[in-house]
Backbone bond lengths (Angstrom), bond angles and torsions (degrees), N, CA, C in turn:
res aa  C-N    CA-C-N  psi(-1)  N-CA   C-N-CA  omega(-1)  CA-C   N-CA-C  phi
1 M - - - 1.452 - - 1.527 108.77 -
2 N 1.325 116.95 136.10 1.459 122.92 -178.39 1.521 109.39 -99.83
3 N 1.338 117.14 116.80 1.459 121.97 -179.47 1.521 112.34 -95.40
4 R 1.321 117.49 8.33 1.459 121.24 -178.21 1.521 109.43 -78.30
5 S 1.325 116.41 140.33 1.459 120.82 179.61 1.521 110.46 -76.30
6 E 1.337 115.70 164.19 1.463 120.72 -177.96 1.525 111.90 -64.17
7 Q 1.335 116.92 -44.83 1.463 120.65 175.60 1.517 108.78 -156.14
8 K 1.291 115.30 158.02 1.463 122.12 179.56 1.517 107.72 -130.42
9 V 1.342 116.17 129.06 1.455 121.97 178.38 1.519 108.79 -98.86
10 V 1.331 115.24 129.65 1.465 122.00 174.75 1.519 106.42 -111.15
11 A 1.326 116.27 108.51 1.466 122.04 -179.23 1.522 109.53 -94.47
12 L 1.316 115.44 124.22 1.460 119.62 -177.64 1.525 111.68 -85.45
13 G 1.329 117.71 -55.77 1.456 121.57 177.16 1.516 115.69 79.80
14 K 1.314 116.57 -12.87 1.469 119.91 176.56 1.516 108.62 -147.72
15 D 1.308 116.78 172.29 1.453 121.53 -172.77 1.525 112.78 -58.59
16 L 1.324 113.96 144.64 1.456 121.98 -179.17 1.529 107.74 -96.14
17 V 1.327 113.96 85.57 1.458 121.95 -175.42 1.526 109.85 -127.82
18 A 1.314 115.73 169.47 1.470 122.08 -173.88 1.524 112.95 -52.02
19 S 1.328 117.57 -39.94 1.465 120.15 -175.98 1.529 112.96 -65.84
20 A 1.323 117.82 -20.70 1.466 121.22 -179.61 1.524 112.84 -110.45
21 A 1.313 117.39 -1.23 1.462 121.81 -172.22 1.527 113.64 -59.70
22 A 1.306 117.95 -40.22 1.474 120.03 -177.84 1.526 111.34 -61.97
23 D 1.334 116.67 -42.22 1.468 120.24 178.71 1.527 111.08 -64.72
24 Y 1.333 116.23 -43.49 1.462 120.26 -179.94 1.520 111.21 -66.59
25 K 1.311 116.60 -36.83 1.466 120.62 178.79 1.522 110.31 -61.28
26 E 1.317 116.62 -43.59 1.470 120.45 178.65 1.527 111.35 -65.17
27 A 1.323 116.88 -40.75 1.468 120.82 179.03 1.528 110.55 -63.39
28 L 1.318 116.90 -42.80 1.464 120.53 179.08 1.525 111.28 -67.92
29 R 1.308 116.67 -39.12 1.465 120.74 178.31 1.541 110.15 -62.73
30 G 1.323 116.28 -43.81 1.460 120.01 178.58 1.520 112.25 -63.99
31 A 1.329 116.42 -40.75 1.470 120.37 178.68 1.525 110.90 -64.28
32 A 1.318 116.73 -41.87 1.460 121.02 -179.55 1.526 111.93 -63.21
33 A 1.317 116.31 -29.28 1.460 120.08 178.73 1.526 111.89 -73.13
34 E 1.337 116.23 -18.45 1.461 120.84 -175.61 1.524 114.79 -101.71
35 T 1.325 117.58 -15.18 1.461 119.24 -172.11 1.521 111.92 -153.40
36 D 1.323 115.21 167.46 1.458 121.30 174.91 1.524 111.68 -97.01
37 R 1.333 116.85 -5.26 1.466 121.08 -178.98 1.521 109.33 -136.01
38 V 1.327 116.01 115.78 1.458 122.19 177.72 1.523 108.30 -108.68
39 V 1.321 115.58 131.84 1.460 121.98 175.76 1.524 106.99 -112.16
40 L 1.316 115.91 119.80 1.455 122.11 178.58 1.520 107.78 -93.71
41 D 1.331 116.51 110.48 1.462 122.71 -177.42 1.526 109.13 -88.50
42 L 1.327 115.95 114.27 1.460 121.23 -176.40 1.524 112.80 -100.23
43 E 1.318 117.76 20.14 1.462 119.83 177.22 1.529 109.25 -60.36
44 G 1.326 116.55 128.41 1.454 121.47 -179.20 1.520 114.12 88.16
45 V 1.328 117.03 -5.81 1.461 121.08 179.37 1.527 108.57 -88.58
46 Q 1.314 116.18 121.15 1.461 121.49 178.93 1.515 112.38 -108.30
47 T 1.337 116.69 -24.67 1.455 121.13 -174.87 1.519 110.58 -131.90
48 I 1.327 114.54 135.97 1.460 121.18 170.83 1.525 106.14 -130.93
49 D 1.337 116.14 123.19 1.462 118.86 178.17 1.530 109.75 -93.91
50 S 1.329 116.13 -175.77 1.462 119.94 -176.31 1.527 112.26 -61.62
51 V 1.314 117.48 -33.76 1.468 120.87 177.49 1.523 109.88 -67.09
52 G 1.324 116.64 -39.68 1.456 120.82 177.55 1.520 112.31 -64.67
53 I 1.326 116.19 -43.22 1.465 120.49 177.01 1.526 109.92 -60.83
54 E 1.324 115.58 -44.61 1.464 120.20 178.80 1.528 110.94 -59.86
55 L 1.318 117.26 -39.79 1.460 121.83 178.93 1.528 111.09 -64.15
56 V 1.328 117.15 -44.14 1.473 121.21 179.15 1.527 109.88 -61.84
57 I 1.320 117.08 -45.54 1.463 121.03 -179.84 1.528 110.97 -64.01
58 A 1.322 117.40 -44.71 1.469 121.33 179.66 1.528 111.29 -62.90
59 A 1.329 117.02 -41.37 1.468 120.45 178.67 1.527 110.28 -63.95
60 H 1.310 115.77 -42.60 1.473 120.30 177.96 1.528 110.77 -60.22
61 K 1.328 116.98 -47.01 1.460 120.75 -179.90 1.526 111.69 -63.57
62 S 1.323 116.84 -39.58 1.467 120.72 178.14 1.521 111.02 -62.84
63 M 1.335 116.07 -42.89 1.467 119.63 178.62 1.519 110.48 -62.97
64 Q 1.320 117.65 -42.02 1.457 120.92 178.87 1.525 111.43 -61.95
65 K 1.318 117.52 -42.91 1.468 121.29 179.97 1.518 111.58 -61.05
66 M 1.342 116.07 -30.94 1.464 121.06 -179.54 1.533 111.54 -90.35
67 G 1.340 116.34 6.01 1.460 120.04 179.05 1.518 113.75 82.84
68 G 1.321 117.08 12.76 1.459 121.24 -178.91 1.510 111.92 -107.92
69 C 1.328 115.43 -165.52 1.459 119.96 178.68 1.525 109.48 -148.46
70 M 1.312 114.52 164.74 1.454 121.23 178.59 1.519 108.35 -132.96
71 A 1.323 116.29 144.28 1.457 122.38 176.48 1.520 108.42 -132.90
72 L 1.326 115.79 158.96 1.457 122.12 176.29 1.517 108.13 -115.12
73 T 1.324 116.68 140.66 1.456 120.69 178.14 1.517 109.87 -133.09
74 H 1.343 115.58 162.18 1.465 122.84 -178.42 1.529 111.55 55.18
75 V 1.319 115.53 43.06 1.459 121.44 -179.75 1.527 108.88 -84.49
76 S 1.322 117.03 125.89 1.465 121.19 179.78 1.532 109.42 -67.22
77 P 1.328 117.17 156.83 1.473 119.91 178.33 1.530 113.10 -56.71
78 S 1.323 117.89 -38.09 1.469 119.36 -179.83 1.529 111.27 -68.06
79 L 1.329 117.45 -37.92 1.461 119.44 177.45 1.524 110.60 -72.07
80 Q 1.336 116.78 -33.87 1.460 120.44 175.91 1.527 109.87 -58.63
81 K 1.332 116.42 -44.11 1.463 120.39 178.75 1.533 111.08 -61.87
82 L 1.326 116.56 -39.90 1.457 120.60 177.37 1.528 110.82 -61.70
83 F 1.335 116.38 -48.62 1.466 120.04 -179.94 1.525 111.14 -61.98
84 E 1.324 117.23 -38.33 1.460 120.43 178.21 1.524 111.07 -67.06
85 A 1.339 116.86 -42.56 1.464 120.38 179.35 1.527 111.30 -61.44
86 M 1.313 116.15 -32.94 1.465 120.88 179.55 1.531 111.47 -90.62
87 R 1.328 115.92 0.60 1.466 124.18 -179.05 1.524 113.49 61.45
88 L 1.304 116.26 23.32 1.465 119.80 177.97 1.524 111.28 -73.31
89 D 1.334 116.49 -22.15 1.459 120.17 178.09 1.529 111.69 -65.27
90 Q 1.309 117.46 -15.02 1.462 121.75 177.96 1.527 112.14 -84.99
91 H 1.334 117.01 -8.20 1.459 120.49 -175.51 1.523 114.28 -108.13
92 F 1.328 116.81 -25.00 1.453 118.23 175.93 1.522 109.96 -151.60
93 K 1.328 114.46 161.10 1.458 121.97 -176.77 1.524 110.12 -69.59
94 I 1.338 115.23 133.65 1.459 121.15 178.91 1.520 108.41 -128.91
95 D 1.333 116.21 119.91 1.466 122.39 175.95 1.524 108.31 -103.66
96 T 1.326 116.35 123.77 1.448 120.75 -178.57 1.517 111.65 -93.63
97 I 1.329 115.51 164.69 1.448 121.55 171.91 1.520 107.74 -100.77
98 N 1.302 116.48 149.59 1.475 120.24 -179.12 1.500 110.72 -95.03
């Protein structure tokens, strides 16, 4: 019997930067243990630094290794442009805000 939920949303609510990375890493790790689909909610996130980008990529790779997937939602237009410039939009689903 599979007790894993259909999906788990991890809402950040503030910028994804080095000073908050450890907390976000734990939240993503916990979500991955509960489901095969993690949705990272970026509502309220205006800035992502290199540590934050690294965290998103690592979480995505971890989900793939476990047979799951990760998506991003409530992505601001400026962050969407960043993800597109880095071609990360080709690796996981990104839902933008209007």
